N, C-alpha and C positions, 0 to 999 in steps of 0.2 A: 541732644536730640529729648525730646521727653520721654520716649521710650529706649530700654536700651539694648532691645533686639538682639542680644545675647544667644539665645539657641540659633537665630541665623547664622553668628558668627562662628559658633558652635560649630553647627555643619560645617560649616565653610572651610574650617579649622579639622575636621576629621578627615576630611574630603582631601586638603593638602598631605595628610598623614598618610594617608593611602594610595597620594599619586607616584609616579614612576620615578620621578627624579628624586623624592626625599628617600622612597625605599632602595633607590640605586646605591644612594648615597647612606642610607643606615649601614647596606651590606659592606660598602668598598672603604667607610671610616671607623665600624664596632660601633658605631651608635647604638646599637641594636636594644639594650636594655633603659636607656633614658628616655627612647624616643617613645618605646613601648610603654614603659611608668606614663611621659605623657601622654599618650593616648587614653591606658584606664584611668589616670585620674580625671581629663575630659569627658572621658563616657559616665562616669558617675557624678561629676556635676552636673552633665547633661541632662539625665534622668530628672533634675527637679526643675530646670528649667522653666517647661514647662506651664508648671502647677505655679514657680513666682512671677511669669511675668503677670498671669492672672490676675495674679493678688496687688500689684505695683501701684495701682492706680490707689487703692485704699490703705497702703502700709509705707511708710516714708522709710522706715527699714530696709525694706527687703529693696526699694528703689535704690537706695546706695548702693544695698549690696550688688542688686544687678549692675552696675554702673561702675562699682571698684572693678567685676568679671570681667566687664567690655574692656577698659584700659589695659588688663592683663592681656586678656584674649587679643587683642593688637598687637601686643607687642607679640607676642604668641608668631601671629602672622610673621613679623617683620625677621624673625629669628628663619621662620621654615621659608620666607621666600630669599633669605639668605644663601640659606641652601639648597633652593630650586636653582637659583642663579648662577649660584658655582656647578651646577651638572650640569647647565647650559650653556655655561664657556668654555667646559672640559669639550662639548661638544661641538662648539665651533671652533676649536683648534684643531681636533678631529677632520672635520670639512678641510680646512686649509690645505691639508694636507704640509707641506714644510712652513715652520714657523722662524719667526724671529730671533734672535736673544734670547729679547726683555720677555716676550712672550713664554719662550722657555723656560727662562730661569720660573718667572710667576706659576708656572705649575709645575716646579722641582718640587721632591719628595718633604723638604725642611717647609714649604709654604706649605704644603697639605698638612701637613704634623699641626702646623699655628690654627690651620684653620679650623681643622680639627678638634683642638684643643679650645679655641676659642667657642666654636658652638657648643660644644659640650658645657662650658661654664656658664652660657648664656640656657640653655636646656636646662640645668639644676636647678639657676635662680627664676627662670617659668613655673617651673613643679613646685617651689619651697614656696611663691606667691602664691599660686593656687592651692596649696594643703593649707595655708595660712584662714584665703578667702573661704574654702569652704569647710571650715570649722566651725564656720560661723550658721552655718546653712540650718545646723539641729536644731538653732534660735526660735526657725521660725514652721516648726512641724510640717516641710514641705513633700507633699506626696511623690515617691517615684510613678511614672510614666512611661511607658514603650515609648522612646522615639522613633519615629523613620525616617534616615535620613537623605531618601532618596526626596524627590521635589513632585508635590502634585500641584495641575495647575486648577487653579476653577473656573467653573464654565465661560464660556467668553458670553458677550450681551453682544447685539448684533451688532455688526461693524460697522453698519452705515449709518450707526445712532452717534450725533458729535453734538457738541455743544451750539456748532452752527448751524445746523439741523432745526435746534428748538427754539434757537435766538430767532428765526427767520417767522417764529409764530408770534411772536410777542405784540400783542397789537397794538404801534405807534402809528399808525399811518396817521393820523389827526397831525399828531406832531412834527413829521415827517412832513407835510404838506406845509405846515406854518411856517415850518425854517426854509421851505425852499422859496416861499413868498417872499422872506425877511432875504434873501440871495439873489434873487432874479433880478428887481427893479434896477433900469439903469442910472448909472450916473450922474449927480445932477451938479453943480457947480455948488461948494459951500458943504459936500460933503466929506468925510472924515477920511482918508486915504492914507493905507486902507484901513476898509471897513472893517470891524474886530466883532464880531459875533460870540459871547461865551454861552455854552452849554451847563448850566451847573445843577449838582444835585448829587445827592449819597453815591457810595461805592455802591457795584451791583444792581443799577436803574434799566442801562442799557444805553450809558452816554457813547461811547467809541458805538457801538454797532448803529445807534440811529444816524451821529455823525458819519458813517463811511453809506450809510445808505444813500443818505442825502445829497453824498458826492456820488455816488453809481448810478443817479436817476439819469435819464435822457434828457431830459429837459435841461440836465445840470450840467452834463457834458457836452450840449450845444453850445451851452453858455458861454465857459472857461477854456481858453486855450491851452492852461496848462494846471494838472493837479498834483497834489503834494501830500504826503499824507507822514508825518513825523510824530513819535512819542517820545514825549519829552522826560515826562518822571520825575523823580525824587534832586537830581541835581541837575540845576538850567545853568550849564556851562557854556555862554556863546560862544565860545569855537565849536565845541560838539553839538552844537543845536545846529548851527548852520553845517555843519556837515553832513547832518542827519537830513536838510533839506536840498543840498545838493546831491547827496547822494538819492532824493528819493526824487530831485528832477532828473537825473540824468543817468543813474549807473555808479559813477563814477566817487569813491572812498576817498582821494585828495588827502591821504595821510601825511604827506610831505608836504602840504601846505601851512606858511602860518599863518595866524587870523587874518592879518591885514591882506594876505594874498585870497583868503577863504571869500572877506568880504566882500573883494571886486568881482574875483566867480562869481557869486551870486549875485551881485548886481548887474555883471552881464550875462546873465541867467533870463533873471528877470527882466530886464530891461526893454518897455514896448510890451510884455503879454500878460494881460489879463490871466489871471494865475485864481486859484482857490486851494486855500492852504490851511489844512488841518493839525493844530497844533495838541496832540490827545496827551491827558493827563498829566496838565500843570500845576507845579504845588508852587512854584514860586513867588513870595508876597514881598519879591524887593525891587521893590520900581525900577531903580538901577538901571538893574540888569535888563527888563525891556525896555526902557528908552534907550538902550545900546543895542538893542537887534532891530527896532522898529524904522529906524531910518533904511537901513539896507533894504528892509521890506517895500519901503515906497515908491522904492524903483521901478515897481511893475506900471501897467496901464491902468486907467482911469477906470473903474468896475471892478477892481480885484479886492477876494475875499477872505477872510480868515476865521478858520471854526478854531476854537477854543472849550476843548471841556472840560472841568474841573471838577471837585470837588468843592472848591474855596469862593466863598462868596469874595474875599479882601481880593480875590487875582480874577475874578472880573471885573469887579472895580479898576486897578489899574490896568486891564488891558482891554474893556473893553469899553467900545465907540457906539453902542449901541447899546437899549436896556439887555439885562444879560435873558436868556430863556430858560426857567426853570422847570425842570423836570421831574416831572406828578409822580408817587409812586401808582404802579400797576392796578386796575381795575378788578375787584374782588373778585366779580364773574372771571375775566381773562385770566385772573390770577388759579382760580381752579379748574379752567380749562385748559391751562398748559402745564400745568402737575399732572393730569390725568393723560394728556398726548406726551411723558416723561415716564409715567408709572405703568402703562398699560399698553401690552402688546395693542393689535389693531383690532378692533373687532370684540374684545373680550370687556371694555368698560362696565356695557349695561350687565353683565355675569354678574358682576360683584359690587352690591347697592352698600354691603357693607361697609368693603372698603374706602369707596368714595365717602364713606361720613367720614373715617377715621381722617380721611385724606384734607378733608374740606378743614380739622384740625389744626392739621400739620401746616397747610397753608397758612391758617389765621395766624399761627407761631412765627410764620417768613416775613409776617409783617407789610404784604405785597410788594416784594423785592423780587422782581426775576430770576438773580442771579443763586439767591435760594432756593426759589422752584424749584429752578432746573436741577439743583443738584440733587434734591434731596429727592424727588421726583426720580432721577435714573438710578439712584440707588435702590430702589426700590421695584423697578423694571423687572416683571415677569417672575417676583412674587406673589402669591394668594395668601400664603398666612397668615392671619390678624396678627400674633403674634411679634412677625417681625415688622407688623404697620406699627405696633402700638409702641414697640421699644424705640422708634425712632420719634413718633407725637410725646411720648415721656421720659426720653432722657434727661438728666441731671445737666446736662450741659448749656438747657434752653435757661438756664436757672446763672447763667455766669455773668458777671458783668460787663459793659459795651454794647455797641450796638448789634441789628438782629444777625448781620452775616454773620461773623466769624462762631458763632456757636451752630448754626448751621450748618457753616462747612465745615466742623469739625466733629460733627456727629457723621456727616459724607465722609469724611478722611480714618473716624474710628470704624467701620464698615469693610474696610478694603482688608485683603488679605494683608500678612506681616509681608510678603516679597516683594508685594505693591508699596505697601507704607515705604518701606526702604528707596524702592527706586524714586519716590516722589520725592521725597525730603530732601533728596542728592542733587535734585533739578535745583533747587533755590542756591546754590553756588553762582550759576548760571544768573546774569542781568536782567530787571525785568525787557519785556519786547523783544527777548532772546529770539530767534526763529531757530527753534529746531530741526534738524533733519531723524527721520526713524532711526532710520539702519547707524547712523556717527551719536547718537544718542546712545543706543546698545551699547557702542562700543567704550562709550565713557562706562554706563554701566558694568560691562564687563572686567573693565580695566579695574574694578575696585570688587568684584568676587560679589555683585548682587545679582548675578543669575548663576542660578543653579542648574546644572545637571539634567532633563527631565528622564522620566523614568522609559518613556518610548524612543529606544534607540537609533529610530530614523529624525530623531528630531536632534540637531545642535543648538549651540547655545544662542545663535544668531537668530534662531528660529523662535526660541523659548524667549530672547528680549524682544522679536517684533512682536508677539503675543501681549507682553507685559504692557506695549505703548498702546496698542487696540485697546486694551483692558481700561487704562488708562483713559481715552478718548473717549470710549461709550460711557466715561462714568461720568465726563464732563470735565475733568482735570483738566486737560488741554483744548484749547480752542483755534479760531481762524484754522482750520482744518484744510490744506489741499494736498490732496492726493494723487501727485505727479507719475505714478505707476512706479518709477523706476525708484523715486523715493519720497514719501511723504512728508510733507514740512506742518508744522504748529506751536503756539505760542503757548504761553502761559497769562491768564486773563492776571489783572496784576493785585486784585486782592486774594486769589489762590498762592500768588507767589507769596504774597505776607503768611498767610495760613502756615506757607512751608519753613517762609524765613524763622516764624516764631516758632514752631515747632523744631527748627535744629540747631538753634540758636547760641547752643552750648558745643556744638560740636565745627559751625558754621559763622566764620568772621568777612562782613563786606568790609576792608580797609576802603573811602572815600574823605572828604575834603572835612568833613564833621569827625571822623572815626578814625583812628590809627592805632589801637590796638588789639594782640588778640590777645587770646587765653592760655594755659596748661593746657585746654582740652581742646581747643583748636585744632583741627584736622584740615581745613577747608577753607581756602581764604579764594572771596572775590575782589582782585583790583578794580575802583572804579577811579581812582586817582592815583599816578604812578608818582606825586609829589610826595603824597603823605606816606605811600608805601617804601619807598629808595630813600626817604630822608629822614623819616620820623621811626616807622613801624620796623625796618633792616637793621636800625642802629639800637630801639629800643629791647628791641622782643626777638634778638637772635637766638638767644636759650632755647626760645618755644619749637623752632624750627623743623626740630628734630622729627614732631608730632607729625607735619603737615603731610599731607597727602593730595590735594589737587591742589592748582593755581588758574584762575581762570583772569585774564587779563584781558577784562569789559571788550576794548575795541583800540583804536588809536591812539586814545587819549588818555586811557589807561594805563595802554603800552607803554615798557620802557624805553628811556632816548639814552639813557648813559650806557655802553657795552661793561663798562668796569664795574658801577653799578649790578647790571644784569648777573656777572660773572660771580661777583659776591654774595648772589642771592641763590645762584644755584650751588654756591659750597655751600650754604644749609643747610639743604632739603636733600639730606640723603635718603628719606623713604617716601618719595614723590611718586606718586602712580599715574597724575596724568597731570597733562601742561597744556595749554590753551594761551594763546600769545599771538593777537592783531597786531601784523605793523611795526615791528620794532625800528622805527624811522627812522633813526641816525647807522642803524648798524648793515655796514657794508660785506662783511661777514659774521656769521653766529658764531658764538663761541663757541668754542672746544672741548669746555667744560661739560657741558651737558653730556659728553658721557659718560661722566660720572655718578650719571642717576642712573644706575644697572635696574632699579627695581619699576622703573618708566613705563609703561602699558601702552599709555594713548598719549601720543603727541596731535595736536591740532595745530601748524604752523601759517598764515596767511603771512608771507613777505614783502619789503618793499622791492620797486624797480629796482635797487641800487646792487642789492644783495643779488650775487649771480649764482651761487652755489650753498647746497648745505654742510654742515661740517663734516668731515672724515668720520667723526666717534657718531657719531648720529647710528650708522652702521656696526655700530661694535655694542648696540644696546640689544642684551641679550633676550629681555622680555618683551620687548616694544611689540605688541598686538596690534595699533593699528597707528597709521603716520598720514595725514594727513598733511601733505607739503604745495601749497599751494601759491604761485605768484610768475607773475611775467617773467619777470626778471632771470628766472631758476634756467641755467644755459644746459643742465645734463641731470640724468641720474645714472649715478656712478655703477659701477659693474658691483663695486661692493654690498650692493643693496644684498645681494644674494645671503651673506651671512645674516641677516635678518630672519632667526628660524624661527621667529615665535608668528610672524608679523602673518595676519588674517583680512587683514584690510588694508587698502591701498588708496590712495587720492593722489594724482600727480601731474603737475605740470613739467613741462621739458621744452627747450628750446632745438633737441636733437632732433637731425630728419630722419635717424633709423636708434629705436633701441639694439643695445649691443646683444649679443648672447652672451650665454652665462652672465647673467642680471637676474633682471624678474624672472625670465623663464624657470630657475632655480627654485624658485619658494613653494616648494611643495605645502606649506600650510596657506597660503593665500585662498579666502574665498572670495572676497570680493575685489573686483580692482576695476579703480574708475582712468580713463584717459580722458584731459579734458584739456581745451585750452591751450593744446598743442598746435600752434601753427604751424613752424616748420615741418613738422615730421609728416612724412614720408611712406615709410615701412614701418610695422612692429618687429619684432624681436621671432626670428623661427622657432625659435627654442620654444613654442609656450606650450606642450605637449607635455614638458616639465611640471607644468602648474595641474598638479593633480586632485586637488582639492576646489579650485574655485569653481562654485556657484556661480558667479555676478559678475558680467563682464560689460562696460558701459563706457561707449566711445563715442564723444560727441563736440564740436566746434574746432574739429581738426581741422583745416579746409584745406591744407597741402596734400591729405595723408592719397595715396593712390589705387592701395592693394592694402588686403591682407593677406596673414601668411594662411597656409590650408593648414598648419599645424591646429589650428582654430577647432576642426573636424574631430580632433584626437581628443578634446575635452569631454571626456565622458563623462564629468558632474555636473556640466554647468547646466543649469535652470535657467537663469534668464540673461538674453543679449540684447544691449539693445544699442546699438546705432546711431548718431543724431547730428545733423548738419557740418555733411562733408562729403563738400562739394563737388572732390573730385576722383571720389571712391566708384567702382564698380566692381559691385558684388561676386561678380562672377567670376575674381582673381580668386575668390576661396577655392574653385572647381577644378577637380582634375582635367588635365588635357584630353583634347577630344581624341579618340582611341585608345588613350590609356585604361586598363585594367581598371577596377574600382574596387575597390572594399566595399563590403557591406556596413553601414555604421551602425552604430545602436547608440543612440545618445541620449540624454535627461531634459532636452531644452521642453519648459512649461511657456513661458512668456518671450517673445520675438518681437524688438519693434524695429523698423526700420523708416527713417523719416529723414525727411530734406536730404535726400540721396538725388541731385539732378542726372548726373553720368552714371547712372546702373540704370541699366537696359533691360533687366532677366532677375528674374530673382532665384537664391542659388538654390538648383532641384537637387541637389545631393546633401546637401545640410538638411534640406526640408526632410525628405525622405528616412533621414538617420533617427527625426524623432516623430516618426509618425504612431507612437505608444505615450507620447507624451505631451506634445505639445498644443497646450490648454487656449492661447490668446494669441495672436496675427496680426499687426498694428501696422497698416502702410499708409503712410500720409507723406505727401509732398515729396513724390518721382512718378514727374511729368513722362517720363522717356518706358517706363514699364509698359511693356504690351500685352502681357497674357500672362494668364496664370498658368504655373507649372501642372500637368498630369497628374502630378502626385498626391494633389490636393486632394483630392478625391481617395487620398489613402489616408488621412489623417485623423482615424478613427476617434480621438480624442477632443480634439476640435471644437470650444465653445463658443469662442467669440472670433470673429473677422470684421477689422475695418478698415475699408479703403477710402481715404478722404484725399483731396487736393491731387489726385491720377486722372488725369481726365483721361486716357487712354484705357488703361485698367478698369475702372468703375462704370465705362460704357461697355466693355465687356463682360462685365460682372452682373448686370441689371436683373432684376430679379424676376426671372419668366422670360427675358426676351434676351437676354444677355447670350453671346455664345459659351461664354468659360460657365455659365450659370449653372448649366449641369454638373459641374466637379464641385459646387461650392455649396449644390441643396439641403446637405445633410448637416451643415452646419447649425445648429441651434438660434443663434445670436449675429446678424449682422448686418452693419453698416457702412453702404453704398451712398457718395455723392451724389445727389442727382435722384434716387432713388426712392419717392414719396412714400411706394403704395405698399412697400414692405415692413416687417421688424426693425427696428434701428435699437440695437444698444447702448444704453446712456453711461460711458464712462466719466465718475467724478472731476479727472481732471484730465491734462494731457502730459504729455511724456516732459520731463527738464531735465537738470542738470544741478546738483550739486554749489 
């Protein structure tokens, strides 16, 4: 990485030394002195790190010293993680009760002694290395500064500010109209088929936004029968591009089809239909590859059109059948207006003419590139100190060679607080056009220790991580933001991704058909091409795998196809913290060897239809915090899941009719539970009261679900409860039987969403009564048979937002002023009801959705 981030890593290490697991080991194994010396050495170095990091950009020796430190810090983390793993494994054995001979032997006194000796030796080596590096600090005249190991979050900018809210202000109306006029004319004999229109321009001008706005225009929607969007990016693989087009058209992944089968399927999809296809961010200048794809795309009806966005005139010449549309820079006045909209709070612009003057100079340096204008404008949002504005205007980054966009983005990056810089750079391990989900990205960051505990005892790590996400969104480091309430989705602009990749290049390696090398400093791998990885990287660079902490197999094309190769791969990555794997296409059984990855904290696994079960060894991973196990073929989630004592996030698919007791219900650390696409599931487990930390419960697309356990009402920590598209479910099953004495409930629910529940006849009154002092948002959609609001709704004192849509009976009773239930809800500040045009409506930025 361009920066060492030694202070952040040192904070993490000191936190680990103070953890319960390490303290317990320290006392049990007699390593008090060694660990105390390590802590003392870390604190001494930590005292000068802040000054060193300030000086590193101007002093190469200090920068190298920090990078040497970081390497030792990483090794120290591995040692402390080993200790935590050992402590957790012993805890698992205790919870199991009776143990096998093999497990008992593992924890015999002789093994404990061997482990203690090994750890003692490793700790002493770390102390010696730190002493050698620490001795050099006297050469730099670094000043000691008090270090606060708590984590203070910077003030957030407005949550509703995102790249997308500003990109809509880019004045491209004339360009949009011209392109629409090129698409709409009817097909004539002699026209090329399909007609291909390239949009050409430098990065950051808004080519993609313009092309998407053209496709979303009503006149275009009516003109074409089928619309598809595909980000092609750097690697133009015929199989991958066809796969992406099929997925855009139908939602199917088709991971198990070969290239010929994919071509045949796409031809069937396009046959006789007039389509509009957007091929975004194309770089391929090999005409042969385009000529292989073009015949498949010609199967659509006459009048089909393709829009290609590219920075390359050569690409336009190869693919275009009409003259390219060259996108110009944004006008100077439009740029200044855009900048001011991003930088000033509403109504404040006129108050600061001095800042507008400086802003004009900043905009001039952006050379009329919208992405640069938006990015820098948002960094100055709400700032009224001239010094901050001048620091952007006078930054030395403007003098760097290259196009104008990278210096502007580097200035934006420099202004990020350190904790956000690290989180941003770690996003570069994911491929371009990757769709992030906020709560899942937070789990990835947590797996790498990037989120430090807030000073606020009421905020847990997930809360802090979501604040990080919101801050990066508001600073325009993410775009294509879609808030689905239960989860928010977003992407990185390709130039922003380029920035992250360039700054993180020392530690992050991309394995593709063009590059199969990793270096000694590589700790994160993004695999775009499995052939290069398994047949070249794996054989030539196996000695470097000890350092690797994360692997992302970008998609089904990049994923492993040979189980033997993958097992060999797993055996080398003993310190792996995160693994993301899509559609291992030829696996019927996942390798049990994954159970050896005892440091693994994050596992994102989308499996093919052939894989029926997860390996039992997964449930022996003591550190695993997040498990996404998605796949229609998965038959069951075994009871062994109860042994995952560190699990905080679980997304599961299963073909079981009932979730067994003694499984999920035993996960006391679980914070978030997604149960989705479980077609056969009729009942959840009855022991859900065991989920003592559960804060978010999302159940979706479980079409066979007929009841919910009454124990849900015992989830006193639950804050978000969402049920979507469960057509047989009647919510009344949560309630106690009539005549039975009802215990008073005290719940913490803030958000409740009931959507597409046609079998539900009444809202669960006992549940709603229990959250009278907490519920803030209540959404009811697509529940046509609910007839009335319960009386208790008038007691929900904290309720701020109520939405009732596609519920004709309930909507009628809740009409403003005239509905029978209006008196029950009139105290709520924001109400949206179908057919009620006279009253206020609240506007949510999206609808609820599933991962």
